[in-house]
N, C-alpha and C positions, 0 to 999 in steps of 0.2 A: 859685388855680384848680388843679384836678387836672391839667389839661392840661400845666401847667408843672412838675409834680412831678418828672418824670424828670430833666430837665435841671437844675432847681434843686437837686435832691438830688445830682446829679453834681458840681455846683460846690462843694458843701460837703464833699466827700470829700478827705482828705489823701493825696496820692500823692507826694509828695515829691521835688521837686527842692529841698526845703528842706535845703540842705547848706551848712555854712560852709566851703566848699572852692572854690577857683578852678580852673576848667577850664584856663585859659590860663597858670597859674603855671609858670614855667620853673625856678625855684630849688628846687622840691620834689624830693626823691629819687624815682627811678623806683619804681613799685609793681608788684607782680605782677598781671598781668591776671586779672580775675575770670572764672572759668569758669562760663558760664551753664548748661551741660548738667545739672549736678546739680539746680539750681533747676527747670529745665524738666522733667526726669524726674519729680520729686516733684509739681510742679504739674499736669502732664498726668494723672498717676495719680489725683490728687485730683478732677479734672474727670471722669475715667472713673467713679470711685466715686459721684459725685454726679449722674450722668445718670439721669433717670427711666426707668422700664421702657419707656415708649412712645417714648423718644428725645429728650425735651426737657430743658432746664435751666430753672431758675427763680431769681428774685431772692427777697429776703426776703418772706414772706407770700404765696408762690406768684405773685408779680407778674412782669410783663414777660417771659413765656415766649418770645415771638418774638425779642426783642432778645438775651436771655441765650443762647438756643439758637444764634442766628446767630454771636455772638461766640465762644462756647465751641467750636462746631464749627470755626470758623476757626482757633482755636488748635491743635486736633488736626490740622487739614489742613496747617498750617504745619510740623508735625513731619515730614511726608513720607509719611504714610500716605495711601492712596487707597481707593476703593470696592472695589478688587480685592485689595489686599494691604497689609501693614503692621500694626503693633502696634495701631492704633486703627481698623482697617478696619470692624469690626463696629459700633463706635460711630458712625462716619460714615454707614454704611448706615442705621442707626436714625434718625439725625438727618435725613437726606434723606427718609426715609419719613414722618417726623413732619411735615415742612414740606409735602411734596406731598399728603399725606392731608388736611391742613387748608386747602389752597389753595382759595379761593373761586372760583366761576364767573367773577366779574369780574376775577380776577387777584390779588386781595389775598392776601398770604401771612400770614394771621392769622384770628382768630376774633372778629368784631365783637360777639359775644355775651359774650365774656369780659370781666368787669367791670374787669380791670386793663389791658385792651388797647383797649377800644372808643373811648376818647377820646384815645388817643395811639398808634394802631397803625402810624403811618408809621415809627417807629423799628424795630419788629420786622419790618415789610415790607422796609425798607432793608437791615438786617443779614442778613435771610434771603435776599434776592436776591443780596447780596454773596457769601454762602456758596454758594448753588446755582450761581451763575455761575462761581465759582472752581473748583468741583468738576466742572462739566459736561464739561470737556475730558478728564477722567480716566475717564469712563464709556465702556466699550467694548461693553457688552451692548446690542445694537441696540434691543430693545424698551424697556428702561429709559431708554436715551438719548433715544429719541423722546418718551417720557412726560415726562422731565425738560425737554427742549427746549420742549415745549408749555407747561409750567408757567412756565418762565422767560419765554417770549414773552408770556404773559398778564400776568405780573408786571410786565414792562417797560411793557406797554400801560397797566396800572393806574397806574404811576408817572407816565407821561406825562399821563394824563387828570387826575391828582390835582394837577398843577402849577398854581399860582396864575397870574393874569394878569400878575403882576409878575415871574414867572420862578422864584419860590421854592416852598417847600412848607411846610405847617403840620403840626400834630400829627395831623390827619386830612386826607382829601382836600379839595381846595378846593371840591368840589361839596357837601360836607357841613359844612365849617368856616367858611363865610362869607368865603372867599377870604383867610383869615388866613395869614400867612407868618412864618417865623422861621429863623434861620441854622442851628441844629444839625440839624434834620431835612432842610434843604436839602443840607447836606454829606453826610448819610447817603445820600440818594437819588442825589446826583450821583456819588459814588464807586461805588455799586452799579450804576448805569447804565454807568459806564465799565468796570466789571468784565464786565458783560454784553457790551458791545461788544468787549472783548478776547477774549471767548469765541466771537465770531462771530455773536452775536445782534444783529439789526438794531435800532438805536436812532436815532430821528429826530434829525438834526443840529440842528433847530430847538430841540428840548427842551434839549439840551446848551448850545447857544449862549445860550438865554434864561436858563438857570441861571447861566452864567458872567457874563452881563451883570447879573444880580441881585446877585451877590457884589460886582461892581464898584460898583454903585449903593449898596451897603451900606458902602462904604469911605470913611472920613473923610479929611480933609486930612492927618491924622497917619499914615494908612496902616492903621489898625485897622478891624475889621468890627463893625458894630452888631448888636443883637439882631434887629431886623426893620424892614421898611418900612411895615407896616400902621399902626403907631402915629403916623406923621407923615410918613414918606417922605423925611426929611432925615437924612443921615449927618453928624451934628455931632460935633465933637471933644469928648471927654470921655465919650462913650457907648460906646466901643469895648469889645469882649469878647475878651481874649487867647485863650481857648480856641477861639472861632470863627475867629479869624485864623490860628491854627496849623493848624486843620483845612482852611482854604482853601488854605494853602500846600501841604499834602499832596495836595489834589486837583489843584492846578495842576501839581505835579511829576509826578503820575501820568500826565500826558499830555505831559510833556517841555517844559512852558512855563517854562523856566529864565530866559529873557530877557524875558518878558512884563513890562510896566511895573507891572502890579498885583501880580504875584507878587513882584517886588522890593520893592514897598511893604510887602506883608504880612510878608515875611521880616525886613525892617528893623524893622518895628513889634514883631514877636516878639522880635527881638534886644534891643530896648530895654526891653520890658515883661515879658519872661519871663527874668529874670536868673539863668540856671542856673549862671553862673560863681561866684556867691557869695551869701551870705545864707541865711535860712531863709524859705521860702515854702510855702504849702499849695496845691498844684496838684491838681486833680481828675484822675481817670483818663481822662476824655474828652480833656482837653488833652494829657496825656502820650501817649495812644495816637496822636494825629495828629502831635504835635510830633516824636516819635521817628521816625515815617515820614519826615517832612520832613528831619530831620537825617541820617537814614540815606542818603537820596538825595543830600544834599549831599556825603557822603563826606569825603574829605580835601582835595579841591581845588576843588569846584564853587563854594563860597562866594567864593573868591578870583577865580574866573572871572566870577562875577556882579558882584562889586564889586572890581575890580582895584586901586582906590585905597585899599582898606581896609587897616588895619594887620594884617599877617600874624599877629601875636601875639594879635589879638582876634577872629579868624575862628572861626565855628562849624565844628567838625570832628567827624565821627562817633566817631573813636577817643577823643576827650576826653569827649564826652557819654556814650559807652558806659561808660567806666571809672567815672564818677561815678554814673550811673544803676544800673548793675549792682551796684555796691557797696551802694548804698542798698537795692535790692530784696532783696539777700541778707540784710541786717539785718532786713528787715520780714517775710520769709516765715515762716509758722508751721511748727511741726514736722510737721504733717500735709500740708504742701505748698501750702496755700492762702495767700492774702493777704486781710486783712479790709478792709472799705470802707464802714463806716457803713450808712446806710439801705438802699441798693441791695443790698449784701451781697457775700459772698465769691466767688460765681460771676462777677460782673462784674469785680471787682478781679483775680481770678486769671486770667480769660480775657484781659483787657487786658494785664496784665504778661507773660503768656506770649507774646502777640503781639509785644511789644516785644523780649523776649529771643530771639525766633526770626527776626527780620528778616534777620540775616546768613546764614541758611540759603538764602535766595533761592528758595524753593519756588514761591511764587505770583506771577504776572505783575503783579498790581495793586500789589505792593510793590517791584517791581524798580527798580534804579537806571537 
């Protein structure tokens, strides 16, 4: 089905934590810390060059403009530029205008007439809302701020009405998609709504609570999250999706739920099934985007605080993850500053990797520890 194309293609992309290196090895000689800034500068310049004249970015074949534009703009925003000043201020202004100009009266941040969006528009809506909510606090022009606020409020309202009766979201609104739900779009909507709440935009507590409960119902006895509830409604062992579980951890951490029972289950599942300490694995960018956020929030000590009985040598720590991931990304970056990524294309890969490489800048509240 075309609706599943975006996520299924993400799952096929190699992003690599496939490294024959142990994060926890103590007997290896100390290595020089990889400097992310040269990679970031080259990557951001590539995104700048590949922004369309009207402010959007696109995947291969002009696909997924909403999702690509939201993620690419987030990468520029994480650099520290704002709508007022900074190296990429003009690019951000164009991106905001592109989103606000195409916002629908019902709040949808997208164009349902666009053939690449009409059957999977919640991705673009979610990443677009995440971007607009993140940049909202930086707008000091009163007229533009009011316009932006109204667009965000309508977008929040659209997300709330698009939620299924199970608490999740599908590729389109529940009103149009037969109440179909699935995990990846649910995570996208949930993080976007939390960014909106962080910006001071009202978000119904019931919507958030229902989505959190949805993720809990999707959790198997082993602690992983399944694809959806529509197909049967039972979270059975063996159906878990590591990328969705990593994304759920990032969402839980974004609201400080470090001691939540389910957050602990999810992180332990990821620890067991995403073996970043050794071996060669092919992880897609979606998983890496959220896993990096989760491990960044763990920092150096939080895993030990969550699991005090765990072996200190085996705990996830940002510094260890950082060293391995940054070294890998350095080897994979093209000379022009981009990263390749299969069907979805270099805009997606480059934007995601730049978000990972800029977490330490601490610019945006949604990614704060």
